[in-house]
N, C-alpha and C positions, 0 to 999 in steps of 0.2 A: 408858803405853793409856792413859787418861783419859776419866770415861764414855763408852768407849767410842768416843773420838777418836782418831785419829790424829796424831801431834804430830814431827814436824820440825822440827827447828831447822838452820838454814842459816846459815852463813859464810863470806860474801864479805872474800877474804881478799887482800891486797896486803904485800908481805913482814912478813910476822906472825911470822917464826921465835921472835926473841925474847918472843912475848906469847905464844903462838897455845896452851903448854901449861898457865900459867893460868887461860887461857878455860876452855876446853875443861874440866878438873878441876871448876870450877865448875858446870858443866853437869848437873841431875836428871835422871840417867841413869833413875831410878823414875818418870819422868814419859814422860823425852823418848824415841820410841823408833827415829828415827833421825838422822844426823848427817849434812848433806852439807857440805863445803867445797869452793868452787870457786876456786882460784887464777889470779891475774890477772895469771898473767907474772912474777910474779915474782924480784926477785933475788936472793934472798937462798934458803935451805934452807927457805921453809915448806912442801913438798910432803915434805921427808922429814921435820921434825916431826908433821907431821898422820898420817905414815904407822906412824911408830914408836908413836904416842899409838893407831894403831889407829880411826882414823875410817872408818867405811864406807866412805862415797860423798865421792871425791876428785875433780873435775875440772880440769886444767888449760888454760887458753889458752895459745895458744902465741905470739898475739902479746897484746898488753894493750889490752882493750876499755873499760875506764875502769869508774868507781864503778856508773854504772845497767848496762851493759852485764854486768856480772859480778852484778848482781842479778839479771836477764830468764835467766842460766844457772841460777842460785840455786833462783827459784820455778819454771820449768819444771823442772827435775831432783824439785821436792817433790811435783809435782801429779802428776808421771809416778809417784812411790813411792808414792803414794792417799794422801797426807799432807790430812787433815780441817784439820787446825791449821797454820801454818807461821808460825814466828818466824825474825827477822833477827835476829843477836848479833853485833857488829863481834869479830871475832877482835884486834884490839888492847888489851884487857881496858880499853878505858875505862868499859864498862856490866858491871855485874856480871850474869851468867847467874842469879842464885839467883833474881832475879823472873819468872827461865819460868815457875813452879809458879801463881803468883799468874796470870800475863798470859793465861797458858794456859785458868786455871779460869773466868775472866770469858767464854772465846770457849767452854770447853764445854758451860759452862750455860745458853748461848743470852740472857747478858745485854748484852755489846755482841760486833758478829762483828770488829771491830779494838778494838786496842791499845797506845796508845803509850806508852814509859817517857819522861817527863818530868824533864831536869835543872831547870826553871822551878820547878815545883813546890817546896814549900822551899824549900831554901834551896842545896840541892844544886850547882848551876852555879858561882857562885864560892866555895863552902868546897872543892869537888874542884880549883880552882884553873884554870876556864876566866877567859882576858884579859878584861880592861873590856870593851878595845874587841867585842869577839865576843859579850858580853851584853848593850851597847847596841844594838850590830846584830840581834840576834834578836829581843830585845823590840821595836823600831822594827817592822821586819819582819813579825812574827807580830802587831803591832795593826793594820797596811796588809792582810795579809792575814786576816784577821779578820772586817774592813770590808768589803772587797770580795767575800769569799767567802760572808758572812752566817756565819759560826761563832765557836766560844768555844773554840776549844786554846790550853794554854798556852803550845805550841809547837808550830812547824811541821818543826824539822830536828833531830830526835835521829834516832840510825842504829836505834833500841832497836825491833822493830815487831814485831806479832806479826798476822796475818791471817786468818780460815777461808778453808777452799776455795774457800768462795761466791762472796766479795770478788774472787778473784784470778782467779776465772772469771770474772766479770762487771766486769772494764775489761780494754782492751787495752794493759797493761803495754809491750806489745812497741814499740807507736805510740811510747815515751818515749824522750828522749835517752838515748846512753849515761855522757853526763856527771853532774857532782852534782847536776842540776837537775832527775832522774828522783825524787828524792824529794819535789819540790812536785808533779811533775806527777800524782803518782801517788795524794798527797792528793789533788788535784783531781779526778781519776778515781774516786775514792772516795765524796768528797761529789756528786758530778754523779751517781751511782747512786743517791744515799739514804740510804747506808750512814751509821752514829753512830762514831766514832771514840772508845772511854774512854781514861779518861788515868790511869797510876800512877808517883806520887813517886818517880824513879829518882836513886839517888847516883851522880855523876861522876866520874873521874880523867883530871887533866891530866898527863902525865908525856915525857917525850924521847922515849921507844919508841912512845907513841901517834901514830896518825895524826890529820893538820890539816893544813887547808888554808892557806897562806899570804893575808897583807891582799890583795894582786891577786888569788889566786882568789876570797877571798871578796866584795870587790866585782864579779867580774866575777856571780857565783851570786846575789850580789843583786840586780843588775839582770836577773835571768834569772827568779828570785822574782816583783819586780812585775809581769813581765810573763805569765807564768804566772798568776797572782792578777786582773789585767786582762781575758786571756784567758778566763778563768773566767765572768769578768761579763757578758762582753761578750754569749760564749756563750750563757749561761744567758738574756740578756734576746732573743733571738733576731736578735742584730746582726753574726754572727760565726759561722761555720763553722769550729771548729777540729777537726783530724783527730784529734787524741789521744780523743775521747769518742764 
């Protein structure tokens, strides 16, 4: 409990058996009230490791629903538990849970209603091993998105995110894609509703066990990002009516 705000951490997991323990043990349980893990039909023993660690709430998808589908289950469960602040941490140990205190404090003290852990602020991305092509891709997409959406985020593609319950209840995240583009649709929805997003510098780690999408999936994702950003601008101008808003 932080400033009488209930903090729930959600872990969208897929084949995270090798990294889940490292991630979970860094979660500051003196601030976090409950942890939710959603296993998206992993092929490894993610569920077994989660049970061994004593994670309070474990949900297993019988069939793989995709990264976006996993987050939908995460956020719905967190809201069902009465969370005031929901923080998504990838259980692949690419982002350190040690920033949870800082991110949740920003929301708990009503400074910002949403906070992202940015790999781009500072030199965390390349220092942590982000492939150069992904870094360049990230910078190009972020510049384009900032222009089209009218914001100034350092990156739109981090998987380390914290939201107030008010933000989650105000947007229709269930209308979003079940694939990776879910993240960008959600950012677009948050900005469309007039909420601001803070950023904190976040170190990152790229290693064999950390989840990552390949070049082909990255290219498809990039095209989807551009589509969402253009859709955001056209909707704001009143030229189209997009179903996610």
